[in-house]
Structure formats: C-alpha cells, structure tokens
C-alpha positions in Angstrom: 98.0 123.0 -56.6 96.7 125.9 -54.5 95.4 125.5 -51.0 91.6 125.3 -50.7 89.6 127.6 -48.4 86.0 126.6 -47.8 83.8 129.1 -46.1 80.5 128.3 -44.3 78.6 131.4 -45.3 75.7 131.0 -42.9 78.0 130.4 -40.0 80.3 133.3 -40.8 77.5 135.8 -41.6 75.6 134.7 -38.5 78.6 135.3 -36.2 78.0 139.0 -36.0 74.6 140.5 -35.2 74.7 143.3 -37.8 71.2 142.8 -39.2 72.1 140.0 -41.6 68.8 138.3 -40.9 66.9 141.1 -42.8 68.9 140.4 -46.0 70.5 137.0 -46.0 71.2 137.2 -49.8 72.9 140.6 -49.4 74.9 139.5 -46.4 76.3 136.5 -48.4 77.1 138.8 -51.3 79.1 141.2 -49.0 81.0 138.2 -47.5 81.7 136.9 -51.1 83.0 140.4 -52.1 85.2 140.6 -49.0 86.6 137.2 -49.7 87.4 138.2 -53.3 89.8 140.7 -52.0 92.1 137.9 -50.7 95.6 137.6 -52.2 94.6 134.9 -54.8 97.1 132.4 -53.4 94.2 129.9 -52.6 91.1 128.6 -54.2 88.1 130.0 -52.3 84.7 128.3 -52.1 81.8 129.9 -50.4 79.0 127.5 -49.5 75.6 129.2 -49.3 72.2 127.8 -48.3 68.6 128.9 -47.8 67.8 132.5 -49.0 71.4 133.0 -50.0 71.2 130.4 -52.7 71.5 132.2 -56.0 74.5 134.4 -55.0 76.7 134.3 -58.1 80.4 133.5 -58.2 82.9 136.3 -58.9 86.6 136.3 -59.8 88.4 134.7 -56.9 85.4 133.2 -55.2 83.3 130.2 -56.4 79.9 130.1 -54.8 78.4 126.7 -54.2 74.8 126.4 -53.3 73.6 123.7 -50.8 70.3 122.4 -51.8 69.8 120.8 -48.4 72.4 120.8 -45.6 75.1 123.4 -45.9 77.3 121.2 -43.6 76.9 118.2 -45.9 77.8 120.3 -48.9 80.9 121.6 -47.2 82.0 118.0 -46.3 81.4 117.0 -49.9 83.5 119.9 -51.2 86.3 119.0 -48.8 86.1 115.3 -49.8 86.0 115.9 -53.6 88.3 118.9 -54.0 90.6 118.7 -51.1 92.6 115.6 -52.0 96.3 116.2 -52.2 96.3 119.8 -51.0 95.9 121.8 -47.8 92.3 122.6 -46.9 91.0 125.1 -44.4 87.3 125.3 -43.5 86.0 128.4 -41.9 83.2 127.7 -39.4 82.4 127.8 -35.7 80.1 124.8 -35.9 81.5 122.1 -33.7 80.1 119.1 -35.4 81.1 120.4 -38.9 84.6 121.0 -37.5 84.8 117.4 -36.3 83.6 116.1 -39.7 86.1 118.0 -41.8 89.1 117.4 -39.5 88.4 113.7 -39.9 89.0 114.3 -43.6 92.3 116.1 -42.9 91.2 119.7 -43.1 92.3 122.4 -40.8 89.6 124.7 -39.3 89.4 128.4 -38.5 86.8 130.5 -36.8 84.6 133.1 -38.5 86.9 136.0 -37.4 89.6 134.6 -39.6 87.9 136.0 -42.8 87.0 139.6 -43.6 83.4 140.6 -43.3 83.7 143.8 -45.3 
C-alpha cells in the first residue's frame, strides 16, 4: 500500500502572499497541478474548503472538499484512509498538527510541497 500524503490546501496556499486571496479557486487548482507532478509513489489527497470547493481531481491528486471545517475533514481522511500505512499531513496549523500526530501521522510544513 502506498504512503498517503494529505495536503491542507488553504494553509499551503495561504503560506505565500502571492495574491491567492483574489482567486482562491485558481490558487487551489495551481497547487493541485503542482502536486500532480510528484513521482506517483504516494496517494495524494488535497483537502479544499470555502471558495476552493469544486476544484476537480486530476490524475495523481484526489481533491476532497470540506463542507465545514477543513481541519476536521483532514483528520477524517487520516483516520479513515491512513490505517496501516505511512501518512504525512502538510500544514503549518499547530492544532491540526497535534490532532493528526495523535493518529500516528507525520507532519510537514507548507514549503515541503511545490507551489508551481
């Protein structure tokens, strides 16, 4: 079973002040496309919320919309899909990092994933 990479889209997009706030949907699409270029050695899940909901999945990246809390959706993905395999969650959110490490996930900061 492949390792699981779960990316907190809002947190990663928001980590660089590049005008993402003018086009949240487009920023999430660009992040998704950058993630799609990864080697394919892991399952990649991009959790989106707010105005980024509706970004479609592409080959190599499954996009999961959070209807309410993005953090809660990330915890749910880790809990339901992470059993029995390595899981890494990409976020800088301290509380989310605490929650997912309690479930056995590793954490990485936003700079660990490509933005373009």
